[in-house]
All heavy atoms as atom14 arrays in JSON, in Angstrom:
{
  "sequence": "MGILETLAISLGTGVASSIATIAALRTDVRWIKQVQDDQEKRIRSIEKIISSNT",
  "atom14_mask": [
    [1, 1, 1, 1, 1, 1, 1, 1, 0, 0, 0, 0, 0, 0],
    [1, 1, 1, 1, 0, 0, 0, 0, 0, 0, 0, 0, 0, 0],
    [1, 1, 1, 1, 1, 1, 1, 1, 0, 0, 0, 0, 0, 0],
    [1, 1, 1, 1, 1, 1, 1, 1, 0, 0, 0, 0, 0, 0],
    [1, 1, 1, 1, 1, 1, 1, 1, 1, 0, 0, 0, 0, 0],
    [1, 1, 1, 1, 1, 1, 1, 0, 0, 0, 0, 0, 0, 0],
    [1, 1, 1, 1, 1, 1, 1, 1, 0, 0, 0, 0, 0, 0],
    [1, 1, 1, 1, 1, 0, 0, 0, 0, 0, 0, 0, 0, 0],
    [1, 1, 1, 1, 1, 1, 1, 1, 0, 0, 0, 0, 0, 0],
    [1, 1, 1, 1, 1, 1, 0, 0, 0, 0, 0, 0, 0, 0],
    [1, 1, 1, 1, 1, 1, 1, 1, 0, 0, 0, 0, 0, 0],
    [1, 1, 1, 1, 0, 0, 0, 0, 0, 0, 0, 0, 0, 0],
    [1, 1, 1, 1, 1, 1, 1, 0, 0, 0, 0, 0, 0, 0],
    [1, 1, 1, 1, 0, 0, 0, 0, 0, 0, 0, 0, 0, 0],
    [1, 1, 1, 1, 1, 1, 1, 0, 0, 0, 0, 0, 0, 0],
    [1, 1, 1, 1, 1, 0, 0, 0, 0, 0, 0, 0, 0, 0],
    [1, 1, 1, 1, 1, 1, 0, 0, 0, 0, 0, 0, 0, 0],
    [1, 1, 1, 1, 1, 1, 0, 0, 0, 0, 0, 0, 0, 0],
    [1, 1, 1, 1, 1, 1, 1, 1, 0, 0, 0, 0, 0, 0],
    [1, 1, 1, 1, 1, 0, 0, 0, 0, 0, 0, 0, 0, 0],
    [1, 1, 1, 1, 1, 1, 1, 0, 0, 0, 0, 0, 0, 0],
    [1, 1, 1, 1, 1, 1, 1, 1, 0, 0, 0, 0, 0, 0],
    [1, 1, 1, 1, 1, 0, 0, 0, 0, 0, 0, 0, 0, 0],
    [1, 1, 1, 1, 1, 0, 0, 0, 0, 0, 0, 0, 0, 0],
    [1, 1, 1, 1, 1, 1, 1, 1, 0, 0, 0, 0, 0, 0],
    [1, 1, 1, 1, 1, 1, 1, 1, 1, 1, 1, 0, 0, 0],
    [1, 1, 1, 1, 1, 1, 1, 0, 0, 0, 0, 0, 0, 0],
    [1, 1, 1, 1, 1, 1, 1, 1, 0, 0, 0, 0, 0, 0],
    [1, 1, 1, 1, 1, 1, 1, 0, 0, 0, 0, 0, 0, 0],
    [1, 1, 1, 1, 1, 1, 1, 1, 1, 1, 1, 0, 0, 0],
    [1, 1, 1, 1, 1, 1, 1, 1, 1, 1, 1, 1, 1, 1],
    [1, 1, 1, 1, 1, 1, 1, 1, 0, 0, 0, 0, 0, 0],
    [1, 1, 1, 1, 1, 1, 1, 1, 1, 0, 0, 0, 0, 0],
    [1, 1, 1, 1, 1, 1, 1, 1, 1, 0, 0, 0, 0, 0],
    [1, 1, 1, 1, 1, 1, 1, 0, 0, 0, 0, 0, 0, 0],
    [1, 1, 1, 1, 1, 1, 1, 1, 1, 0, 0, 0, 0, 0],
    [1, 1, 1, 1, 1, 1, 1, 1, 0, 0, 0, 0, 0, 0],
    [1, 1, 1, 1, 1, 1, 1, 1, 0, 0, 0, 0, 0, 0],
    [1, 1, 1, 1, 1, 1, 1, 1, 1, 0, 0, 0, 0, 0],
    [1, 1, 1, 1, 1, 1, 1, 1, 1, 0, 0, 0, 0, 0],
    [1, 1, 1, 1, 1, 1, 1, 1, 1, 0, 0, 0, 0, 0],
    [1, 1, 1, 1, 1, 1, 1, 1, 1, 1, 1, 0, 0, 0],
    [1, 1, 1, 1, 1, 1, 1, 1, 0, 0, 0, 0, 0, 0],
    [1, 1, 1, 1, 1, 1, 1, 1, 1, 1, 1, 0, 0, 0],
    [1, 1, 1, 1, 1, 1, 0, 0, 0, 0, 0, 0, 0, 0],
    [1, 1, 1, 1, 1, 1, 1, 1, 0, 0, 0, 0, 0, 0],
    [1, 1, 1, 1, 1, 1, 1, 1, 1, 0, 0, 0, 0, 0],
    [1, 1, 1, 1, 1, 1, 1, 1, 1, 0, 0, 0, 0, 0],
    [1, 1, 1, 1, 1, 1, 1, 1, 0, 0, 0, 0, 0, 0],
    [1, 1, 1, 1, 1, 1, 1, 1, 0, 0, 0, 0, 0, 0],
    [1, 1, 1, 1, 1, 1, 0, 0, 0, 0, 0, 0, 0, 0],
    [1, 1, 1, 1, 1, 1, 0, 0, 0, 0, 0, 0, 0, 0],
    [1, 1, 1, 1, 1, 1, 1, 1, 0, 0, 0, 0, 0, 0],
    [1, 1, 1, 1, 1, 1, 1, 0, 0, 0, 0, 0, 0, 0]
  ],
  "atom14_positions": [
    [[0.84, -1.12, 0.02], [0.0, -0.11, 0.0], [0.87, 1.18, 0.02], [0.37, 2.27, -0.45], [-0.91, -0.07, 1.27], [-2.03, 0.95, 1.19], [-3.17, 0.42, -0.06], [-4.59, 1.42, 0.37], [0.0, 0.0, 0.0], [0.0, 0.0, 0.0], [0.0, 0.0, 0.0], [0.0, 0.0, 0.0], [0.0, 0.0, 0.0], [0.0, 0.0, 0.0]],
    [[2.04, 1.13, 0.45], [2.94, 2.36, 0.62], [3.35, 2.88, -0.7], [3.38, 4.07, -1.02], [0.0, 0.0, 0.0], [0.0, 0.0, 0.0], [0.0, 0.0, 0.0], [0.0, 0.0, 0.0], [0.0, 0.0, 0.0], [0.0, 0.0, 0.0], [0.0, 0.0, 0.0], [0.0, 0.0, 0.0], [0.0, 0.0, 0.0], [0.0, 0.0, 0.0]],
    [[3.59, 1.94, -1.63], [4.03, 2.24, -3.0], [2.92, 2.98, -3.76], [3.03, 3.93, -4.41], [4.57, 1.07, -3.79], [5.84, 0.65, -3.21], [4.71, 1.31, -5.29], [6.34, -0.65, -3.85], [0.0, 0.0, 0.0], [0.0, 0.0, 0.0], [0.0, 0.0, 0.0], [0.0, 0.0, 0.0], [0.0, 0.0, 0.0], [0.0, 0.0, 0.0]],
    [[1.62, 2.47, -3.59], [0.49, 3.06, -4.21], [0.27, 4.5, -3.76], [-0.06, 5.47, -4.46], [-0.7, 2.11, -4.0], [-2.0, 2.55, -4.72], [-1.67, 2.51, -6.19], [-3.05, 1.6, -4.43], [0.0, 0.0, 0.0], [0.0, 0.0, 0.0], [0.0, 0.0, 0.0], [0.0, 0.0, 0.0], [0.0, 0.0, 0.0], [0.0, 0.0, 0.0]],
    [[0.44, 4.66, -2.51], [0.22, 6.09, -1.82], [1.25, 6.95, -2.38], [1.01, 8.11, -2.69], [0.21, 6.04, -0.32], [-0.92, 5.29, 0.36], [-0.78, 5.23, 1.86], [0.33, 5.54, 2.31], [-1.72, 4.7, 2.48], [0.0, 0.0, 0.0], [0.0, 0.0, 0.0], [0.0, 0.0, 0.0], [0.0, 0.0, 0.0], [0.0, 0.0, 0.0]],
    [[2.49, 6.54, -2.47], [3.67, 7.34, -2.99], [3.37, 7.66, -4.35], [3.63, 8.88, -4.77], [4.9, 6.58, -2.87], [5.16, 6.16, -1.53], [6.02, 7.4, -3.3], [0.0, 0.0, 0.0], [0.0, 0.0, 0.0], [0.0, 0.0, 0.0], [0.0, 0.0, 0.0], [0.0, 0.0, 0.0], [0.0, 0.0, 0.0], [0.0, 0.0, 0.0]],
    [[2.88, 6.74, -5.23], [2.57, 7.04, -6.63], [1.43, 8.15, -6.81], [1.5, 8.98, -7.56], [2.26, 5.72, -7.39], [3.45, 4.84, -7.66], [2.95, 3.52, -8.34], [4.49, 5.55, -8.6], [0.0, 0.0, 0.0], [0.0, 0.0, 0.0], [0.0, 0.0, 0.0], [0.0, 0.0, 0.0], [0.0, 0.0, 0.0], [0.0, 0.0, 0.0]],
    [[0.34, 7.91, -5.93], [-0.63, 8.85, -5.89], [-0.28, 10.23, -5.58], [-0.68, 11.34, -6.25], [-1.82, 8.39, -5.03], [0.0, 0.0, 0.0], [0.0, 0.0, 0.0], [0.0, 0.0, 0.0], [0.0, 0.0, 0.0], [0.0, 0.0, 0.0], [0.0, 0.0, 0.0], [0.0, 0.0, 0.0], [0.0, 0.0, 0.0], [0.0, 0.0, 0.0]],
    [[0.56, 10.37, -4.53], [1.07, 11.69, -4.15], [1.93, 12.35, -5.14], [1.81, 13.51, -5.55], [1.74, 11.54, -2.75], [0.79, 11.24, -1.73], [2.48, 12.86, -2.44], [1.48, 10.91, -0.42], [0.0, 0.0, 0.0], [0.0, 0.0, 0.0], [0.0, 0.0, 0.0], [0.0, 0.0, 0.0], [0.0, 0.0, 0.0], [0.0, 0.0, 0.0]],
    [[2.77, 11.53, -5.81], [3.65, 12.06, -6.85], [2.84, 12.46, -8.02], [3.12, 13.48, -8.64], [4.56, 10.95, -7.3], [5.41, 10.56, -6.34], [0.0, 0.0, 0.0], [0.0, 0.0, 0.0], [0.0, 0.0, 0.0], [0.0, 0.0, 0.0], [0.0, 0.0, 0.0], [0.0, 0.0, 0.0], [0.0, 0.0, 0.0], [0.0, 0.0, 0.0]],
    [[1.78, 11.65, -8.38], [0.95, 12.11, -9.54], [0.26, 13.48, -9.24], [0.2, 14.32, -10.08], [-0.09, 11.03, -9.82], [-1.1, 11.38, -10.9], [-0.38, 11.47, -12.28], [-2.12, 10.28, -10.97], [0.0, 0.0, 0.0], [0.0, 0.0, 0.0], [0.0, 0.0, 0.0], [0.0, 0.0, 0.0], [0.0, 0.0, 0.0], [0.0, 0.0, 0.0]],
    [[-0.3, 13.54, -7.98], [-0.92, 14.84, -7.59], [-0.11, 16.03, -7.64], [-0.38, 17.07, -8.04], [0.0, 0.0, 0.0], [0.0, 0.0, 0.0], [0.0, 0.0, 0.0], [0.0, 0.0, 0.0], [0.0, 0.0, 0.0], [0.0, 0.0, 0.0], [0.0, 0.0, 0.0], [0.0, 0.0, 0.0], [0.0, 0.0, 0.0], [0.0, 0.0, 0.0]],
    [[1.11, 15.76, -7.09], [2.13, 16.9, -7.08], [2.44, 17.25, -8.54], [2.61, 18.45, -8.88], [3.37, 16.39, -6.28], [3.01, 15.95, -5.05], [4.44, 17.45, -6.22], [0.0, 0.0, 0.0], [0.0, 0.0, 0.0], [0.0, 0.0, 0.0], [0.0, 0.0, 0.0], [0.0, 0.0, 0.0], [0.0, 0.0, 0.0], [0.0, 0.0, 0.0]],
    [[2.76, 16.19, -9.37], [3.07, 16.62, -10.77], [1.91, 17.35, -11.4], [2.24, 18.32, -12.22], [0.0, 0.0, 0.0], [0.0, 0.0, 0.0], [0.0, 0.0, 0.0], [0.0, 0.0, 0.0], [0.0, 0.0, 0.0], [0.0, 0.0, 0.0], [0.0, 0.0, 0.0], [0.0, 0.0, 0.0], [0.0, 0.0, 0.0], [0.0, 0.0, 0.0]],
    [[0.75, 16.98, -11.23], [-0.38, 17.68, -11.91], [-0.59, 19.03, -11.41], [-0.63, 20.06, -12.14], [-1.69, 16.89, -11.8], [-2.97, 17.73, -12.13], [-1.67, 15.52, -12.45], [0.0, 0.0, 0.0], [0.0, 0.0, 0.0], [0.0, 0.0, 0.0], [0.0, 0.0, 0.0], [0.0, 0.0, 0.0], [0.0, 0.0, 0.0], [0.0, 0.0, 0.0]],
    [[-0.46, 19.23, -10.09], [-0.46, 20.67, -9.55], [0.63, 21.47, -9.99], [0.5, 22.65, -10.38], [-0.41, 20.53, -8.01], [0.0, 0.0, 0.0], [0.0, 0.0, 0.0], [0.0, 0.0, 0.0], [0.0, 0.0, 0.0], [0.0, 0.0, 0.0], [0.0, 0.0, 0.0], [0.0, 0.0, 0.0], [0.0, 0.0, 0.0], [0.0, 0.0, 0.0]],
    [[1.83, 20.95, -10.09], [2.98, 21.59, -10.62], [2.73, 22.05, -12.07], [3.06, 23.16, -12.43], [4.27, 20.81, -10.5], [5.39, 21.47, -11.04], [0.0, 0.0, 0.0], [0.0, 0.0, 0.0], [0.0, 0.0, 0.0], [0.0, 0.0, 0.0], [0.0, 0.0, 0.0], [0.0, 0.0, 0.0], [0.0, 0.0, 0.0], [0.0, 0.0, 0.0]],
    [[2.23, 21.18, -12.9], [1.94, 21.41, -14.22], [0.99, 22.58, -14.35], [1.14, 23.52, -15.24], [1.54, 20.22, -15.04], [2.48, 19.3, -14.99], [0.0, 0.0, 0.0], [0.0, 0.0, 0.0], [0.0, 0.0, 0.0], [0.0, 0.0, 0.0], [0.0, 0.0, 0.0], [0.0, 0.0, 0.0], [0.0, 0.0, 0.0], [0.0, 0.0, 0.0]],
    [[-0.06, 22.57, -13.65], [-1.14, 23.55, -13.75], [-0.58, 24.98, -13.34], [-0.81, 25.9, -13.92], [-2.28, 23.22, -12.79], [-3.01, 21.97, -13.43], [-3.28, 24.28, -12.61], [-4.11, 21.33, -12.51], [0.0, 0.0, 0.0], [0.0, 0.0, 0.0], [0.0, 0.0, 0.0], [0.0, 0.0, 0.0], [0.0, 0.0, 0.0], [0.0, 0.0, 0.0]],
    [[0.34, 24.85, -12.22], [0.91, 26.16, -11.78], [1.79, 26.76, -12.8], [1.84, 27.96, -13.08], [1.57, 25.97, -10.47], [0.0, 0.0, 0.0], [0.0, 0.0, 0.0], [0.0, 0.0, 0.0], [0.0, 0.0, 0.0], [0.0, 0.0, 0.0], [0.0, 0.0, 0.0], [0.0, 0.0, 0.0], [0.0, 0.0, 0.0], [0.0, 0.0, 0.0]],
    [[2.54, 25.98, -13.49], [3.42, 26.37, -14.5], [2.77, 26.93, -15.66], [3.17, 27.96, -16.27], [4.41, 25.12, -15.0], [5.11, 24.72, -13.89], [5.28, 25.65, -16.12], [0.0, 0.0, 0.0], [0.0, 0.0, 0.0], [0.0, 0.0, 0.0], [0.0, 0.0, 0.0], [0.0, 0.0, 0.0], [0.0, 0.0, 0.0], [0.0, 0.0, 0.0]],
    [[1.67, 26.29, -16.11], [0.94, 26.73, -17.25], [0.31, 28.17, -16.89], [0.25, 29.09, -17.77], [-0.17, 25.75, -17.59], [0.49, 24.46, -18.28], [-1.19, 26.4, -18.57], [-0.45, 23.3, -18.48], [0.0, 0.0, 0.0], [0.0, 0.0, 0.0], [0.0, 0.0, 0.0], [0.0, 0.0, 0.0], [0.0, 0.0, 0.0], [0.0, 0.0, 0.0]],
    [[-0.24, 28.25, -15.76], [-0.89, 29.55, -15.25], [0.21, 30.66, -15.27], [-0.11, 31.76, -15.7], [-1.46, 29.37, -13.97], [0.0, 0.0, 0.0], [0.0, 0.0, 0.0], [0.0, 0.0, 0.0], [0.0, 0.0, 0.0], [0.0, 0.0, 0.0], [0.0, 0.0, 0.0], [0.0, 0.0, 0.0], [0.0, 0.0, 0.0], [0.0, 0.0, 0.0]],
    [[1.46, 30.37, -14.79], [2.5, 31.45, -14.78], [2.89, 31.77, -16.2], [3.12, 32.98, -16.52], [3.68, 30.87, -13.95], [0.0, 0.0, 0.0], [0.0, 0.0, 0.0], [0.0, 0.0, 0.0], [0.0, 0.0, 0.0], [0.0, 0.0, 0.0], [0.0, 0.0, 0.0], [0.0, 0.0, 0.0], [0.0, 0.0, 0.0], [0.0, 0.0, 0.0]],
    [[3.0, 30.86, -17.02], [3.27, 31.09, -18.4], [2.25, 31.91, -19.15], [2.61, 32.87, -19.95], [3.56, 29.8, -19.25], [4.94, 28.98, -18.94], [4.97, 27.65, -19.6], [6.12, 29.93, -19.2], [0.0, 0.0, 0.0], [0.0, 0.0, 0.0], [0.0, 0.0, 0.0], [0.0, 0.0, 0.0], [0.0, 0.0, 0.0], [0.0, 0.0, 0.0]],
    [[0.97, 31.63, -18.9], [0.02, 32.47, -19.51], [0.07, 33.87, -19.06], [-0.23, 34.77, -19.81], [-1.47, 31.78, -19.17], [-1.58, 30.44, -19.98], [-2.95, 29.89, -19.64], [-3.93, 30.65, -20.52], [-5.25, 30.67, -20.34], [-5.74, 29.85, -19.55], [-5.99, 31.34, -21.08], [0.0, 0.0, 0.0], [0.0, 0.0, 0.0], [0.0, 0.0, 0.0]],
    [[0.25, 34.04, -17.76], [0.42, 35.4, -17.2], [1.56, 36.13, -17.79], [1.44, 37.3, -18.22], [0.51, 35.31, -15.66], [-0.53, 34.67, -15.17], [0.61, 36.68, -15.08], [0.0, 0.0, 0.0], [0.0, 0.0, 0.0], [0.0, 0.0, 0.0], [0.0, 0.0, 0.0], [0.0, 0.0, 0.0], [0.0, 0.0, 0.0], [0.0, 0.0, 0.0]],
    [[2.66, 35.42, -17.97], [3.87, 36.11, -18.59], [3.57, 36.49, -20.02], [4.04, 37.49, -20.42], [5.09, 35.16, -18.44], [5.63, 35.08, -17.02], [5.23, 35.85, -16.15], [6.44, 34.16, -16.85], [0.0, 0.0, 0.0], [0.0, 0.0, 0.0], [0.0, 0.0, 0.0], [0.0, 0.0, 0.0], [0.0, 0.0, 0.0], [0.0, 0.0, 0.0]],
    [[3.01, 35.69, -20.76], [2.72, 35.95, -22.21], [1.8, 37.09, -22.32], [1.92, 37.99, -23.19], [2.1, 34.69, -22.85], [1.56, 35.07, -24.27], [3.2, 33.61, -23.06], [0.0, 0.0, 0.0], [0.0, 0.0, 0.0], [0.0, 0.0, 0.0], [0.0, 0.0, 0.0], [0.0, 0.0, 0.0], [0.0, 0.0, 0.0], [0.0, 0.0, 0.0]],
    [[0.81, 37.15, -21.5], [-0.17, 38.39, -21.42], [0.7, 39.59, -21.1], [0.41, 40.81, -21.7], [-1.28, 38.2, -20.41], [-2.47, 37.56, -20.98], [-3.6, 37.69, -20.05], [-4.21, 36.41, -19.99], [-4.48, 35.73, -18.88], [-4.11, 36.12, -17.76], [-4.94, 34.46, -18.95], [0.0, 0.0, 0.0], [0.0, 0.0, 0.0], [0.0, 0.0, 0.0]],
    [[1.46, 39.5, -20.09], [2.3, 40.73, -19.78], [3.24, 41.19, -20.91], [3.37, 42.37, -21.15], [3.18, 40.46, -18.54], [3.96, 41.52, -18.04], [3.55, 42.69, -17.37], [5.44, 41.68, -18.29], [4.66, 43.43, -17.11], [5.76, 42.98, -17.73], [6.35, 41.0, -18.97], [7.06, 43.35, -17.72], [7.67, 41.39, -18.9], [7.97, 42.69, -18.42]],
    [[3.88, 40.23, -21.52], [4.74, 40.54, -22.66], [3.95, 41.24, -23.91], [4.42, 42.21, -24.39], [5.45, 39.25, -23.25], [6.45, 38.82, -22.17], [6.13, 39.56, -24.59], [7.15, 37.51, -22.45], [0.0, 0.0, 0.0], [0.0, 0.0, 0.0], [0.0, 0.0, 0.0], [0.0, 0.0, 0.0], [0.0, 0.0, 0.0], [0.0, 0.0, 0.0]],
    [[2.8, 40.72, -24.09], [1.85, 41.24, -25.12], [1.53, 42.66, -24.78], [1.59, 43.56, -25.56], [0.7, 40.4, -25.38], [0.85, 39.16, -26.16], [-0.38, 38.4, -26.38], [-0.11, 37.14, -27.11], [-1.4, 36.34, -27.17], [0.0, 0.0, 0.0], [0.0, 0.0, 0.0], [0.0, 0.0, 0.0], [0.0, 0.0, 0.0], [0.0, 0.0, 0.0]],
    [[1.2, 42.92, -23.57], [0.85, 44.28, -23.05], [2.04, 45.21, -23.27], [1.91, 46.33, -23.61], [0.41, 44.25, -21.58], [-0.11, 45.61, -21.07], [-0.66, 45.53, -19.64], [-0.37, 44.43, -19.02], [-1.08, 46.51, -19.2], [0.0, 0.0, 0.0], [0.0, 0.0, 0.0], [0.0, 0.0, 0.0], [0.0, 0.0, 0.0], [0.0, 0.0, 0.0]],
    [[3.21, 44.75, -22.83], [4.49, 45.66, -22.97], [4.68, 45.97, -24.46], [4.97, 47.06, -24.83], [5.65, 44.9, -22.36], [7.01, 45.6, -22.61], [5.45, 44.89, -20.81], [0.0, 0.0, 0.0], [0.0, 0.0, 0.0], [0.0, 0.0, 0.0], [0.0, 0.0, 0.0], [0.0, 0.0, 0.0], [0.0, 0.0, 0.0], [0.0, 0.0, 0.0]],
    [[4.58, 44.99, -25.31], [4.66, 45.19, -26.78], [3.74, 46.18, -27.34], [4.12, 47.06, -27.99], [4.61, 43.93, -27.53], [5.88, 42.98, -27.41], [5.74, 41.72, -28.18], [4.6, 41.3, -28.39], [6.82, 41.18, -28.59], [0.0, 0.0, 0.0], [0.0, 0.0, 0.0], [0.0, 0.0, 0.0], [0.0, 0.0, 0.0], [0.0, 0.0, 0.0]],
    [[2.47, 46.09, -26.87], [1.5, 47.04, -27.36], [1.8, 48.52, -26.83], [1.67, 49.51, -27.53], [-0.01, 46.66, -26.78], [-0.5, 45.42, -27.54], [0.07, 45.07, -28.47], [-1.4, 44.73, -26.94], [0.0, 0.0, 0.0], [0.0, 0.0, 0.0], [0.0, 0.0, 0.0], [0.0, 0.0, 0.0], [0.0, 0.0, 0.0], [0.0, 0.0, 0.0]],
    [[2.28, 48.59, -25.59], [2.47, 49.88, -25.0], [3.75, 50.53, -25.76], [3.74, 51.69, -26.21], [2.84, 49.9, -23.52], [1.77, 49.57, -22.7], [0.58, 49.68, -23.19], [1.91, 49.04, -21.52], [0.0, 0.0, 0.0], [0.0, 0.0, 0.0], [0.0, 0.0, 0.0], [0.0, 0.0, 0.0], [0.0, 0.0, 0.0], [0.0, 0.0, 0.0]],
    [[4.78, 49.71, -26.09], [5.92, 50.09, -26.87], [5.54, 50.52, -28.25], [6.02, 51.51, -28.74], [7.01, 49.01, -26.95], [7.75, 48.8, -25.6], [8.72, 47.78, -25.73], [8.84, 46.95, -26.68], [9.6, 47.73, -24.76], [0.0, 0.0, 0.0], [0.0, 0.0, 0.0], [0.0, 0.0, 0.0], [0.0, 0.0, 0.0], [0.0, 0.0, 0.0]],
    [[4.61, 49.85, -28.91], [4.14, 50.27, -30.18], [3.42, 51.55, -30.22], [3.72, 52.34, -31.08], [3.16, 49.16, -30.77], [2.71, 49.47, -32.1], [1.72, 48.35, -32.71], [1.6, 47.29, -31.98], [1.13, 48.6, -33.69], [0.0, 0.0, 0.0], [0.0, 0.0, 0.0], [0.0, 0.0, 0.0], [0.0, 0.0, 0.0], [0.0, 0.0, 0.0]],
    [[2.62, 51.83, -29.17], [1.97, 53.14, -29.08], [3.03, 54.2, -28.85], [2.9, 55.33, -29.46], [1.03, 53.03, -27.91], [-0.25, 52.24, -28.14], [-1.1, 52.18, -26.88], [-2.31, 51.22, -27.14], [-3.01, 51.14, -25.86], [0.0, 0.0, 0.0], [0.0, 0.0, 0.0], [0.0, 0.0, 0.0], [0.0, 0.0, 0.0], [0.0, 0.0, 0.0]],
    [[3.99, 54.0, -28.08], [4.99, 54.97, -27.91], [5.75, 55.25, -29.16], [6.14, 56.43, -29.44], [5.92, 54.57, -26.7], [5.28, 54.57, -25.34], [6.05, 53.84, -24.23], [7.25, 54.63, -24.08], [8.25, 53.99, -23.35], [8.14, 52.81, -22.76], [9.29, 54.69, -23.08], [0.0, 0.0, 0.0], [0.0, 0.0, 0.0], [0.0, 0.0, 0.0]],
    [[6.05, 54.22, -29.81], [6.86, 54.42, -31.06], [6.0, 55.15, -32.08], [6.61, 56.09, -32.78], [7.34, 53.01, -31.69], [8.37, 52.39, -30.76], [7.88, 53.2, -33.07], [8.77, 50.96, -31.04], [0.0, 0.0, 0.0], [0.0, 0.0, 0.0], [0.0, 0.0, 0.0], [0.0, 0.0, 0.0], [0.0, 0.0, 0.0], [0.0, 0.0, 0.0]],
    [[4.73, 54.85, -32.15], [3.93, 55.61, -33.17], [3.84, 57.1, -32.8], [3.82, 57.9, -33.71], [2.44, 54.9, -33.19], [2.66, 53.53, -33.91], [1.22, 53.07, -34.22], [1.3, 51.64, -34.67], [1.47, 51.23, -35.89], [1.86, 52.17, -36.82], [1.51, 50.04, -36.25], [0.0, 0.0, 0.0], [0.0, 0.0, 0.0], [0.0, 0.0, 0.0]],
    [[3.71, 57.42, -31.47], [3.63, 58.77, -31.1], [4.92, 59.44, -31.42], [4.87, 60.63, -31.81], [3.21, 58.88, -29.68], [4.24, 58.44, -28.82], [0.0, 0.0, 0.0], [0.0, 0.0, 0.0], [0.0, 0.0, 0.0], [0.0, 0.0, 0.0], [0.0, 0.0, 0.0], [0.0, 0.0, 0.0], [0.0, 0.0, 0.0], [0.0, 0.0, 0.0]],
    [[6.06, 58.89, -31.26], [7.32, 59.4, -31.49], [7.42, 59.63, -32.97], [7.92, 60.73, -33.44], [8.49, 58.6, -31.02], [8.43, 58.66, -29.47], [9.79, 59.09, -31.46], [9.37, 57.64, -28.8], [0.0, 0.0, 0.0], [0.0, 0.0, 0.0], [0.0, 0.0, 0.0], [0.0, 0.0, 0.0], [0.0, 0.0, 0.0], [0.0, 0.0, 0.0]],
    [[7.04, 58.68, -33.82], [7.08, 58.89, -35.22], [6.25, 59.98, -35.79], [6.64, 60.69, -36.7], [6.65, 57.48, -35.89], [7.64, 56.33, -35.88], [7.03, 55.15, -36.42], [5.86, 54.89, -36.5], [7.87, 54.23, -36.7], [0.0, 0.0, 0.0], [0.0, 0.0, 0.0], [0.0, 0.0, 0.0], [0.0, 0.0, 0.0], [0.0, 0.0, 0.0]],
    [[5.05, 60.2, -35.16], [4.3, 61.33, -35.57], [4.94, 62.6, -35.26], [4.78, 63.63, -36.02], [2.84, 61.26, -34.73], [1.99, 60.24, -35.29], [0.63, 60.18, -34.46], [-0.34, 59.12, -34.92], [-1.56, 59.12, -34.11], [0.0, 0.0, 0.0], [0.0, 0.0, 0.0], [0.0, 0.0, 0.0], [0.0, 0.0, 0.0], [0.0, 0.0, 0.0]],
    [[5.52, 62.75, -34.08], [6.26, 64.0, -33.67], [7.32, 64.17, -34.62], [7.5, 65.34, -35.06], [6.77, 63.86, -32.2], [5.61, 63.74, -31.19], [7.7, 64.97, -31.94], [5.92, 63.56, -29.87], [0.0, 0.0, 0.0], [0.0, 0.0, 0.0], [0.0, 0.0, 0.0], [0.0, 0.0, 0.0], [0.0, 0.0, 0.0], [0.0, 0.0, 0.0]],
    [[8.06, 63.2, -35.0], [9.22, 63.29, -35.87], [8.77, 63.69, -37.31], [9.27, 64.63, -37.91], [10.08, 62.03, -35.99], [10.81, 61.86, -34.68], [11.11, 62.15, -37.14], [11.49, 60.5, -34.58], [0.0, 0.0, 0.0], [0.0, 0.0, 0.0], [0.0, 0.0, 0.0], [0.0, 0.0, 0.0], [0.0, 0.0, 0.0], [0.0, 0.0, 0.0]],
    [[7.68, 63.09, -37.76], [7.24, 63.41, -39.08], [6.5, 64.81, -39.11], [6.59, 65.39, -40.32], [6.15, 62.36, -39.61], [5.0, 62.43, -38.77], [0.0, 0.0, 0.0], [0.0, 0.0, 0.0], [0.0, 0.0, 0.0], [0.0, 0.0, 0.0], [0.0, 0.0, 0.0], [0.0, 0.0, 0.0], [0.0, 0.0, 0.0], [0.0, 0.0, 0.0]],
    [[5.96, 65.25, -38.1], [5.41, 66.71, -38.17], [6.53, 67.74, -38.1], [6.27, 68.81, -38.42], [4.38, 66.84, -36.95], [5.01, 66.68, -35.69], [0.0, 0.0, 0.0], [0.0, 0.0, 0.0], [0.0, 0.0, 0.0], [0.0, 0.0, 0.0], [0.0, 0.0, 0.0], [0.0, 0.0, 0.0], [0.0, 0.0, 0.0], [0.0, 0.0, 0.0]],
    [[7.63, 67.33, -37.48], [8.78, 68.3, -37.5], [9.53, 68.41, -38.67], [10.43, 69.32, -38.86], [9.64, 67.99, -36.34], [9.06, 68.27, -35.01], [8.09, 69.16, -34.9], [9.51, 67.63, -33.88], [0.0, 0.0, 0.0], [0.0, 0.0, 0.0], [0.0, 0.0, 0.0], [0.0, 0.0, 0.0], [0.0, 0.0, 0.0], [0.0, 0.0, 0.0]],
    [[9.35, 67.55, -39.62], [10.23, 67.55, -40.84], [9.44, 68.24, -41.98], [8.31, 68.51, -42.1], [10.56, 66.1, -41.31], [9.38, 65.43, -41.52], [11.47, 65.56, -40.37], [0.0, 0.0, 0.0], [0.0, 0.0, 0.0], [0.0, 0.0, 0.0], [0.0, 0.0, 0.0], [0.0, 0.0, 0.0], [0.0, 0.0, 0.0], [0.0, 0.0, 0.0]]
  ]
}
């Protein structure tokens, strides 16, 4: 019975770890996309300023 309990605990830990990793990666990807969007807006505003000065 000890081996079966150990396997069940290992499986549960592995599943929980996988879920946590996926959640963290999704959060990071969302954050990266938001940063890229913000940078794009800033670049476009700078380009408008430069083009209006020429």
